[in-house]
C-alpha angles and dihedrals in degrees: 000000000000129000119242115253097262093047091048092054092048092046090054090052095045094050092045088061099030107027094168090063091073087082089063097045130102138167115250117204127199126190097336095305121133108276132262127220121263119185119179117183124196116240116255116261109282095018119129102209120147103215106008118221125316135171124200127183111202135142092010089299132110114221118193119190127189128166104329098333134089126197125195126211134179094203136034097210128041127289133166095243101051141025113256132236096220095060092046092050093048091051091048093050091047089052091241089129133038135201114242121195132178121217139190105200104308094337119105109227099182146312143215140164128254144164111278094246094053122067105195122222114256113260115243089251090062095057134141099041134153102192139040119206119200120188135176130190098261097022098253093128100033116142138161110204130187113232 
């Protein structure tokens, strides 16, 4: 199975920067189309990420999921017109950003990312909530806060 053109370009860029990630990559095929890239990394020991980190290239878009958040990028490396996936991933892995999610009981109300020192206000669409979950790649900034 071959990757589609966009996925092939992104795979080359990902593995140039993160060669060890090739071991976690596979081609995902849908309805006879050329495949798109799916990379699923295990969480570091001691991390509490559900799910861990995954990257999917589909529809000329890069989707990165970590914990209960997904980010969407049009490019892997930097450009003036759009934020880039590489910078975001490097910041996540360096624990310079955290994933913040709002919960009502066991129901996820919404999620975003933030710098560790800044806990963002819950968007209106996330209310009501009774718990805030903060997670970082290696767990350094993990918190569970009552609302």
